[in-house]
LUMLO-225424 format. One record per residue (C-alpha): x, z, y; residue in three letters. Coordinates in steps of 0.5 Angstrom, whole numbers, plus 500, padded with zeros to 3 digits. Example, Ala and Ser with C-alpha at 12.3 -4.5 7.8 and 13.67 -1.06 7.14 Angstrom:
2
<<525,516,491>,'ala'>
<<527,514,498>,'ser'>
***
This chain:
225
<<748,441,746>,'unk'>
<<742,439,742>,'unk'>
<<743,440,734>,'unk'>
<<739,433,733>,'unk'>
<<737,427,736>,'unk'>
<<739,429,744>,'unk'>
<<734,423,746>,'unk'>
<<728,426,743>,'unk'>
<<730,433,745>,'unk'>
<<731,431,752>,'unk'>
<<724,427,752>,'unk'>
<<720,433,749>,'unk'>
<<723,438,754>,'unk'>
<<721,433,759>,'unk'>
<<714,433,757>,'unk'>
<<714,441,757>,'unk'>
<<717,441,764>,'unk'>
<<712,436,766>,'unk'>
<<706,441,763>,'unk'>
<<709,447,767>,'unk'>
<<709,443,773>,'unk'>
<<702,441,772>,'unk'>
<<700,448,771>,'unk'>
<<703,450,777>,'unk'>
<<708,455,773>,'unk'>
<<714,451,776>,'unk'>
<<715,448,783>,'unk'>
<<717,440,784>,'unk'>
<<724,443,786>,'unk'>
<<725,447,779>,'unk'>
<<722,441,775>,'unk'>
<<727,436,779>,'unk'>
<<733,441,778>,'unk'>
<<732,442,771>,'unk'>
<<732,434,769>,'unk'>
<<738,434,773>,'unk'>
<<742,438,768>,'unk'>
<<739,433,762>,'unk'>
<<744,427,762>,'unk'>
<<746,424,756>,'unk'>
<<753,421,755>,'unk'>
<<753,415,750>,'unk'>
<<758,410,749>,'unk'>
<<761,411,755>,'unk'>
<<755,411,759>,'unk'>
<<750,416,762>,'unk'>
<<743,416,760>,'unk'>
<<737,420,764>,'unk'>
<<730,420,764>,'unk'>
<<726,418,770>,'unk'>
<<722,424,773>,'unk'>
<<716,419,775>,'unk'>
<<715,415,769>,'unk'>
<<719,419,763>,'unk'>
<<722,412,761>,'unk'>
<<730,412,759>,'unk'>
<<735,409,764>,'unk'>
<<742,408,763>,'unk'>
<<747,407,769>,'unk'>
<<751,400,768>,'unk'>
<<756,402,773>,'unk'>
<<753,400,779>,'unk'>
<<745,401,778>,'unk'>
<<740,405,774>,'unk'>
<<737,400,769>,'unk'>
<<731,401,764>,'unk'>
<<733,401,757>,'unk'>
<<731,404,750>,'unk'>
<<736,409,748>,'unk'>
<<740,408,742>,'unk'>
<<740,411,735>,'unk'>
<<745,416,732>,'unk'>
<<747,423,734>,'unk'>
<<751,422,741>,'unk'>
<<753,428,744>,'unk'>
<<750,431,750>,'unk'>
<<754,432,756>,'unk'>
<<752,436,762>,'unk'>
<<754,432,769>,'unk'>
<<757,436,775>,'unk'>
<<751,437,780>,'unk'>
<<755,433,785>,'unk'>
<<755,427,781>,'unk'>
<<748,427,780>,'unk'>
<<746,430,787>,'unk'>
<<747,423,790>,'unk'>
<<748,416,788>,'unk'>
<<745,414,781>,'unk'>
<<741,420,781>,'unk'>
<<737,418,788>,'unk'>
<<736,411,785>,'unk'>
<<733,413,778>,'unk'>
<<729,418,782>,'unk'>
<<726,413,787>,'unk'>
<<723,408,781>,'unk'>
<<717,404,783>,'unk'>
<<712,407,778>,'unk'>
<<706,411,778>,'unk'>
<<708,419,778>,'unk'>
<<707,421,771>,'unk'>
<<705,428,773>,'unk'>
<<698,430,776>,'unk'>
<<697,433,783>,'unk'>
<<692,438,783>,'unk'>
<<686,436,788>,'unk'>
<<685,440,794>,'unk'>
<<679,445,795>,'unk'>
<<676,441,800>,'unk'>
<<676,435,796>,'unk'>
<<672,439,791>,'unk'>
<<667,442,795>,'unk'>
<<666,435,798>,'unk'>
<<665,432,791>,'unk'>
<<660,437,789>,'unk'>
<<656,436,795>,'unk'>
<<655,429,794>,'unk'>
<<654,430,787>,'unk'>
<<649,436,789>,'unk'>
<<645,431,793>,'unk'>
<<645,425,788>,'unk'>
<<642,430,783>,'unk'>
<<637,433,788>,'unk'>
<<635,426,790>,'unk'>
<<634,424,782>,'unk'>
<<630,431,781>,'unk'>
<<625,429,787>,'unk'>
<<624,422,784>,'unk'>
<<623,425,777>,'unk'>
<<618,430,780>,'unk'>
<<614,424,784>,'unk'>
<<613,421,777>,'unk'>
<<612,426,772>,'unk'>
<<610,432,777>,'unk'>
<<612,439,776>,'unk'>
<<609,440,769>,'unk'>
<<613,443,763>,'unk'>
<<615,436,761>,'unk'>
<<617,434,767>,'unk'>
<<621,440,768>,'unk'>
<<625,440,762>,'unk'>
<<626,432,763>,'unk'>
<<629,434,770>,'unk'>
<<634,439,767>,'unk'>
<<636,434,762>,'unk'>
<<638,429,767>,'unk'>
<<642,434,771>,'unk'>
<<646,436,765>,'unk'>
<<647,429,762>,'unk'>
<<649,427,769>,'unk'>
<<655,432,769>,'unk'>
<<657,432,762>,'unk'>
<<656,425,761>,'unk'>
<<660,423,767>,'unk'>
<<666,428,765>,'unk'>
<<666,426,758>,'unk'>
<<665,418,759>,'unk'>
<<670,417,765>,'unk'>
<<673,424,767>,'unk'>
<<669,423,774>,'unk'>
<<662,424,777>,'unk'>
<<660,420,782>,'unk'>
<<662,425,788>,'unk'>
<<669,426,784>,'unk'>
<<670,418,784>,'unk'>
<<668,417,791>,'unk'>
<<673,422,793>,'unk'>
<<679,420,788>,'unk'>
<<679,426,784>,'unk'>
<<678,427,776>,'unk'>
<<677,432,771>,'unk'>
<<682,433,765>,'unk'>
<<684,438,760>,'unk'>
<<690,442,761>,'unk'>
<<695,438,757>,'unk'>
<<693,432,761>,'unk'>
<<688,429,756>,'unk'>
<<681,426,757>,'unk'>
<<675,431,757>,'unk'>
<<671,431,750>,'unk'>
<<663,431,750>,'unk'>
<<664,438,747>,'unk'>
<<669,441,753>,'unk'>
<<664,437,758>,'unk'>
<<658,441,756>,'unk'>
<<663,448,756>,'unk'>
<<665,446,763>,'unk'>
<<657,445,765>,'unk'>
<<656,452,762>,'unk'>
<<661,455,766>,'unk'>
<<658,452,772>,'unk'>
<<652,456,770>,'unk'>
<<656,462,770>,'unk'>
<<659,461,776>,'unk'>
<<652,461,779>,'unk'>
<<650,468,776>,'unk'>
<<656,471,781>,'unk'>
<<653,468,787>,'unk'>
<<658,462,787>,'unk'>
<<664,466,786>,'unk'>
<<667,462,780>,'unk'>
<<667,456,784>,'unk'>
<<670,459,790>,'unk'>
<<676,462,786>,'unk'>
<<679,455,786>,'unk'>
<<681,456,793>,'unk'>
<<686,461,792>,'unk'>
<<687,460,784>,'unk'>
<<695,459,783>,'unk'>
<<692,453,778>,'unk'>
<<687,451,783>,'unk'>
<<682,453,777>,'unk'>
<<675,455,778>,'unk'>
<<672,460,773>,'unk'>
<<669,454,769>,'unk'>
<<675,450,769>,'unk'>
<<679,456,766>,'unk'>
<<673,457,761>,'unk'>
<<673,450,759>,'unk'>
<<681,449,759>,'unk'>
<<681,444,765>,'unk'>
<<684,442,771>,'unk'>
<<681,437,777>,'unk'>
<<687,433,779>,'unk'>
<<688,427,784>,'unk'>
<<686,420,780>,'unk'>
***
């Protein structure tokens, strides 16, 4: 039983579990099972939080319908598993809303996006060299263009062109957008990856959180957009 407002407490617990799911600390089944035990009974009705949207639903006797929770201090009652495992739970479980839990991008998509970005950067470098040559000024401008490409796209829209084409994006580990400073730190992480013959990039292939070294350094994930 929650000490204070159970609706607020349940919602806070939902987002805590959602963060653990996104980080790979719990499975989807563990996430679903945890939510099944967090139903609130108030005014003779059952209330539950939608697994996909994070919105509140109440059962009107026939269906689960979206509704704002009431104020006050209702008692939290844990429903028996057999009551939740079928019927009303299934209705709320299949709510037609986009998932609030990000899905980690596979290594293949990340490699594909990286190669597309590499081709774009290489083409830009060729064009820059043809106009400015290989003198010091041209080299410095070329380096700034490369840094600006990655950092700018990550900070402005969470996606480089390669990631955009393959439907993935960069987010912070709490799900929030990447700031300019964090994007710069992530790019520095790229350079560290390169110092170890690309091992930092390959790390995402077997890491439990699908993070390369640059992701761990910057506190980011690459997820499906």
